[in-house]
Every structure is written in C-alpha cells, then in structure tokens.
C-alpha positions in Angstrom: 38.1 9.6 -7.2 40.5 7.5 -5.7 41.2 3.6 -6.8 38.4 1.2 -5.7 35.7 3.5 -4.7 32.6 3.4 -6.8 30.0 6.2 -7.3 26.2 5.5 -6.9 23.2 7.7 -7.0 21.2 6.9 -4.1 18.2 8.8 -3.7 15.8 8.6 -1.2 12.2 8.1 -1.7 9.3 10.6 0.2 6.0 9.7 -0.2 3.7 13.0 -1.5 -0.1 13.4 -1.0 -1.1 11.4 -4.6 1.1 8.5 -4.0 -0.5 7.3 -1.2 -3.6 4.6 -2.1 -5.8 5.2 1.1 -7.7 2.0 2.8 -10.8 1.8 5.0 -10.2 -0.3 8.3 -13.0 -1.0 10.6 -12.9 -1.6 13.9 -14.9 -3.3 17.0 -13.9 -1.2 20.3 -16.4 -3.9 22.3 -14.0 -5.2 24.9 -10.8 -3.7 24.0 -9.1 -1.5 26.4 -8.9 2.2 25.5 -5.1 3.4 25.4 -4.6 0.2 23.7 -6.8 0.7 20.7 -6.0 4.3 20.2 -2.3 3.1 19.7 -3.5 0.7 17.0 -5.5 3.5 15.3 -2.9 6.2 15.7 -0.6 4.2 14.0 -3.0 3.4 11.2 -4.2 6.4 10.8 -0.5 7.9 10.7 0.8 5.3 8.5 3.2 4.1 10.4 2.7 0.5 9.2 3.9 2.0 5.5 6.7 1.2 3.5 6.3 4.1 2.1 5.9 6.0 5.6 7.0 9.5 5.3 7.3 11.7 9.4 5.7 15.1 7.2 3.4 13.4 4.5 0.0 12.2 5.3 0.7 8.0 4.6 -2.3 7.1 6.5 -5.3 5.1 6.1 -9.1 5.9 7.3 -10.4 4.0 10.0 -14.0 3.8 11.4 -14.3 2.5 15.5 -17.7 0.8 16.1 -19.0 0.3 20.0 -17.4 3.0 21.3 -19.8 3.2 24.5 -18.3 -0.6 25.1 -14.7 0.5 25.7 -13.4 -0.2 28.8 -10.4 1.0 31.0 -8.2 -1.3 33.4 -8.1 -1.3 37.2 -9.6 2.1 39.2 -8.6 4.3 35.8 -12.4 4.4 34.8 -13.6 6.1 38.0 -10.1 7.6 38.7 -9.6 9.5 34.6 -10.7 12.9 34.7 -10.9 14.4 31.1 -10.3 18.6 31.9 -12.2 21.4 29.7 -12.0 25.0 30.4 -14.1 27.9 28.8 -11.3 30.7 29.2 -13.2 32.4 31.9 -12.5 32.0 36.3 -14.0 29.5 37.4 -15.0 27.7 33.9 -13.0 24.2 34.6 -15.1 21.7 34.4 -14.1 18.0 35.4 -15.4 14.9 34.1 -14.7 11.5 35.2 -14.3 8.4 32.2 -17.9 6.8 33.7 -19.1 10.2 33.0 -18.0 10.9 29.5 -18.9 7.3 28.1 -22.0 7.7 29.3 -22.8 11.2 27.7 -20.2 11.5 24.5 -18.7 8.3 24.3 -17.1 9.0 20.6 -15.2 11.7 22.2 -13.5 9.1 24.8 -12.1 7.5 21.5 -12.0 10.5 19.3 -9.3 12.9 22.6 -7.4 9.0 23.4 -5.9 9.3 19.3 -5.9 12.7 18.7 -3.5 13.2 21.5 -1.4 10.6 19.9 -0.9 12.4 16.5 1.3 15.2 15.8 0.1 18.5 17.4 0.8 20.4 13.7 -1.5 20.9 10.9 0.0 17.5 10.1 -2.2 15.9 12.7 -5.6 18.2 12.3 -5.2 16.9 9.2 -4.9 13.0 10.2 -7.5 13.9 13.3 -10.1 14.0 10.4 -9.8 10.3 8.9 -11.1 9.1 12.7 -14.5 8.0 12.6 -16.3 7.0 15.6 -19.6 6.2 16.0 -21.2 4.7 19.5 -23.4 1.6 17.7 -22.5 -1.3 16.1 -23.7 0.7 12.5 -21.7 3.2 10.2 -22.6 5.1 7.6 -19.6 4.2 5.6 -20.2 0.7 3.4 -20.1 2.0 0.8 -15.8 2.0 0.9 -15.8 -0.8 1.6 -13.8 -0.6 4.9 -11.4 -3.9 5.7 -11.9 -5.1 9.8 -8.7 -4.6 11.6 -7.9 -7.7 14.0 -6.9 -6.3 17.1 -5.6 -8.5 20.5 -8.3 -8.3 23.3 
C-alpha cells in the first residue's frame, strides 16, 4: 500500500423487501390535473422520496385516491385525449375519449395514467397493486389509517 492512502470499507446499502415500513396515503383528486396527480402518486408508489430507495426493489407506499370522477385536464385535452384498446381481432380497436372514460370508468383514468409512469416489468406489475382508486369520497381502507398526502392544486 502506498504511503498516505488509507483503505476504507465503504458499503452501499440496498433495501430488501422486509426493510421498508409501508405507509398509507389518501389523495383527494377533486380539481386536480390528471398528469400532475398521477406523477405524484407514481413517485409515492415507487418510493422515490424514500432515502432507502432502490431501483430494483419495492420501497414505496400504498396510495388511495378518492373522488376520481372529479379529476380534470387542461386545455382541449378533455375532448382530444383518446384511450385505445385492441381485442386482437380485425376491426377490434376501440377509441374512447377522456370524457367518455370519466363518465363510464373514472377509476381507470387514474389507474392507466399511473401505470404508464411505472416500470414495464414485474416490479411495475407489483407496484400498481399498491394503488386503490375510488370514484366517490369514501374508501374501505380506514383501518390502515391513511395520511392525507398534500398536493398543490
């Protein structure tokens, strides 16, 4: 060893499955802009705010979104945004606008927005299960004592 160089043992700590203490958060989507809400929710589910964040591990929290039917979009996007589905058969592609989706399935709008911001791997499939979306103001997760997540409107 050269003179003046001290050898140190530096170890990078990676989070494992059991080390994370998962919290529950509740978000009121009333008057929120869809993309900004989904971005904040995806960060919470992924665990990016956590100092123990590890890209290949589930270090995030559970998020409950209420009042999903009251989410909004800016500009003309409410009429221009389209959701495409394809059954796999010829002529099996369906288009729905944001307005139609909010009227029929308001929970799917937020779920799809958050899901598309998560990794497209097995980890992403696990993380999306930590999102619970409800169209009304009530939710059945009061036993978990969710904390209100502060978002700017």
